[in-house]
C-alpha positions in Angstrom: -11.7 5.8 -8.2 -10.5 2.3 -8.9 -8.4 0.0 -6.7 -6.4 -2.9 -8.0 -4.8 -5.3 -5.5 -1.3 -6.1 -6.9 -0.3 -8.1 -3.9 -2.4 -9.4 -1.0 0.2 -11.6 0.8 3.5 -11.1 2.6 7.1 -11.5 1.9 7.1 -15.2 1.2 3.7 -16.6 0.4 3.0 -19.6 -1.8 0.2 -18.1 -3.9 0.1 -14.3 -3.3 2.4 -11.4 -4.1 3.4 -9.2 -1.2 1.9 -5.8 -0.5 1.1 -3.5 -3.4 -2.0 -1.6 -4.5 -2.7 0.5 -7.6 -5.2 3.4 -7.2 -6.5 5.2 -10.2 -8.2 8.5 -9.9 -7.2 11.5 -12.0 -3.7 10.1 -11.2 -2.1 6.7 -11.1 -0.7 6.1 -7.6 1.0 3.0 -6.2 0.6 2.2 -2.5 3.7 0.1 -1.5 5.7 -2.0 -3.9 6.4 -5.4 -2.3 8.0 -8.5 -4.0 6.2 -9.8 -7.1 3.9 -6.8 -7.4 5.7 -5.3 -10.4 4.8 -8.3 -12.5 1.2 -8.1 -11.4 1.2 -4.4 -12.4 2.4 -5.4 -15.8 -0.2 -8.3 -16.0 -2.9 -5.7 -15.2 -2.0 -3.9 -18.5 -0.5 -0.8 -16.8 2.4 1.1 -18.5 4.9 1.1 -15.7 6.7 4.0 -17.3 3.7 6.2 -16.6 3.8 5.7 -12.9 4.6 9.0 -11.3 3.8 8.6 -7.6 4.7 5.8 -5.2 3.5 6.1 -1.6 5.2 3.9 0.9 3.7 3.0 4.3 7.0 1.9 5.7 10.2 0.1 4.6 10.0 -3.5 5.5 11.1 -5.5 2.5 7.6 -7.0 1.8 6.3 -3.4 1.2 9.3 -2.1 -0.7 11.6 -4.5 -2.5 10.1 -4.4 -6.0 10.9 -0.7 -6.1 14.5 -1.7 -6.7 13.6 -3.8 -9.8 11.1 -1.1 -11.0 13.7 1.7 -10.7 16.5 -0.3 -12.4 14.0 -1.1 -15.2 13.2 2.6 -15.6 16.9 3.4 -15.8 17.5 0.8 -18.6 14.4 2.1 -20.4 15.5 5.7 -20.4 19.3 5.3 -20.6 19.6 2.5 -23.1 16.3 1.9 -24.9 15.5 5.4 -26.0 12.5 5.7 -23.7 11.2 8.7 -21.8 9.2 8.9 -18.6 7.9 11.7 -16.4 9.5 12.6 -13.1 9.0 10.2 -10.2 7.8 11.3 -6.8 8.5 9.0 -3.8 6.5 9.6 -0.7 6.8 7.9 2.7 7.3 8.4 6.5 10.2 10.0 8.2 13.5 8.2 7.4 12.6 7.7 3.7 15.0 10.3 2.3 18.3 8.9 3.7 17.2 5.4 2.7 16.4 6.3 -0.9 19.5 8.6 -1.2 21.7 5.7 0.1 20.2 3.3 -2.5 20.7 5.7 -5.3 24.3 6.4 -4.2 25.3 2.8 -3.7 23.4 0.6 -6.2 25.3 0.3 -9.4 24.0 2.6 -12.2 21.3 4.1 -9.9 22.9 7.6 -9.7 22.1 10.4 -12.2 18.8 9.1 -13.6 17.7 10.9 -16.8 14.4 11.9 -15.1 13.6 13.7 -11.9 13.3 11.9 -8.6 11.5 13.8 -5.9 11.4 12.7 -2.3 8.7 13.7 0.2 8.5 12.7 3.8 5.1 12.8 5.4 3.6 12.8 8.9 0.0 13.9 9.4 -0.3 16.8 7.0 -2.6 16.3 3.9 -1.5 17.1 0.4 -2.8 16.8 -3.1 -1.7 14.8 -6.1 -3.6 16.4 -9.0 -7.2 16.5 -7.8 -6.7 13.6 -5.4 -6.4 14.5 -1.7 -4.0 12.3 0.3 -4.2 12.2 4.1 -1.3 10.3 5.7 -1.5 9.4 9.4 1.0 7.6 11.6 -0.1 4.2 12.8 1.3 1.8 15.3 3.2 -1.2 13.9 6.6 -2.1 15.5 8.6 0.0 17.9 11.1 2.5 16.5 9.8 2.4 13.0 7.8 5.2 11.4 4.7 3.8 9.7 1.8 5.6 8.0 -1.6 4.7 6.7 -3.1 6.7 3.8 -6.5 8.0 3.0 -7.1 9.0 -0.6 -10.2 11.1 -1.5 -11.4 11.8 -5.0 -14.7 12.7 -6.5 -16.5 12.4 -3.1 -15.1 8.9 -2.5 -12.6 7.9 0.2 -10.2 4.9 0.2 -8.1 4.0 3.2 -5.0 1.8 3.2 -3.7 0.8 6.6 -0.2 -0.4 5.7 1.0 -2.7 8.5 -0.7 -1.7 11.7 -1.9 -2.8 15.1 -5.3 -1.7 16.4 -4.9 2.0 17.3 -7.1 5.1 17.6 -5.2 6.8 14.7 -6.2 4.0 12.3 -9.8 4.2 13.4 -9.8 8.0 12.8 -8.1 7.5 9.4 -10.9 5.1 8.4 -13.7 7.4 9.6 -16.7 7.0 7.1 -14.4 5.8 4.3 -16.1 4.1 1.4 -13.4 1.4 1.3 -10.8 0.4 3.9 -8.0 -2.0 3.0 -6.7 -3.4 6.3 -3.8 -5.5 7.4 -5.3 -9.0 8.1 -2.1 -10.9 8.8 -3.6 -13.4 11.2 -6.9 -15.2 12.0 -8.6 -14.0 15.2 -8.0 -17.4 16.9 -4.3 -17.4 16.0 -3.2 -13.8 16.5 0.3 -12.8 15.9 2.5 -9.8 17.0 2.4 -6.2 15.7 -0.4 -6.8 13.1 -4.1 -6.7 13.1 -6.0 -10.0 13.1 -9.4 -10.6 11.4 -11.5 -9.7 14.4 -9.6 -6.4 14.9 -10.1 -5.6 11.2 -13.8 -6.0 11.8 -13.6 -3.9 14.9 -11.9 -1.0 13.1 -14.4 -1.1 10.3 -17.3 -1.1 12.7 -16.0 1.7 14.9 -15.1 3.8 11.8 -18.3 3.2 10.0 -16.6 2.2 6.7 -18.8 1.2 3.7 -16.7 -1.8 2.7 -13.9 -3.8 4.3 -11.2 -5.3 2.2 -9.0 -7.8 4.1 -5.5 -8.2 2.8 -1.8 -8.8 3.7 -2.3 -12.4 4.6 0.3 -14.6 6.2 -0.1 -18.2 5.1 -1.9 -19.1 8.3 -4.7 -16.6 7.6 -5.6 -18.6 4.5 -6.3 -21.7 6.6 -9.2 -20.0 8.5 -12.3 -18.2 7.6 -11.0 -14.7 8.3 -14.0 -13.1 6.4 -16.4 -14.7 8.9 -14.2 -13.7 11.8 -14.2 -10.1 10.7 -18.0 -10.3 10.2 -18.5 -11.1 13.9 -17.6 -7.5 14.6 -18.6 -5.7 11.4 -22.0 -6.1 9.6 -21.1 -4.4 6.3 -19.7 -5.8 3.1 -16.4 -7.8 3.6 -14.2 -8.9 0.7 -11.2 -11.2 1.1 -8.6 -9.7 -1.1 -6.7 -11.5 -3.8 -4.1 -10.5 -6.3 -5.4 -8.6 -9.4 -8.8 -8.0 -7.8 -10.2 -4.7 -9.0 -12.8 -2.7 -7.1 -14.5 0.4 -8.4 -15.6 3.1 -5.9 
């Protein structure tokens, strides 16, 4: 299993793309698709026309908006440039289907793509993509918005991605004994903000769940002005990595 961070920042960040992660197992899976992550996917040498599964944690723009560019590019490639691509499966929490269906119905040229588009809403039930087990679990972020974190298991390794989350029991359970946990570290512990984890809480989740390695990501600009790695380390004694765009980690 291999993880590549395509975006470690937020919607508008001076040096980082927003949320996006490439996970390679027997499959090639994208976790979220925030602004500027598509170009980082291309910089990483990945053929974007081979991407078959995109898993969305929720639908705030900083986790979703590059999907619009990606999908339009796929339409140009297949309709006008003679290209072919496999079917595309989009997975996300409740509410995804009407959102995607509305986009495909209203954006110019988005209807009737020459490849299959399959929509799957998830809650807490696990499923498989090839030989990769995917375990979604609802997490707490903002009121009245369905948000999920994902656990991917392959070849006896487990990777967890929190999406956007506050500290909650469901996130700790999702991370239980994971080899790697990529957590929302929006704020430093001494300058916490609303509806997101801060660095100290990331460390707390990692400690309580017994994860092997903690990856801090999803930084607001203020988080880059403090030593969030040291703050997380006050709670968690394992290996901590401060994420950056195009960082690749092998499990």
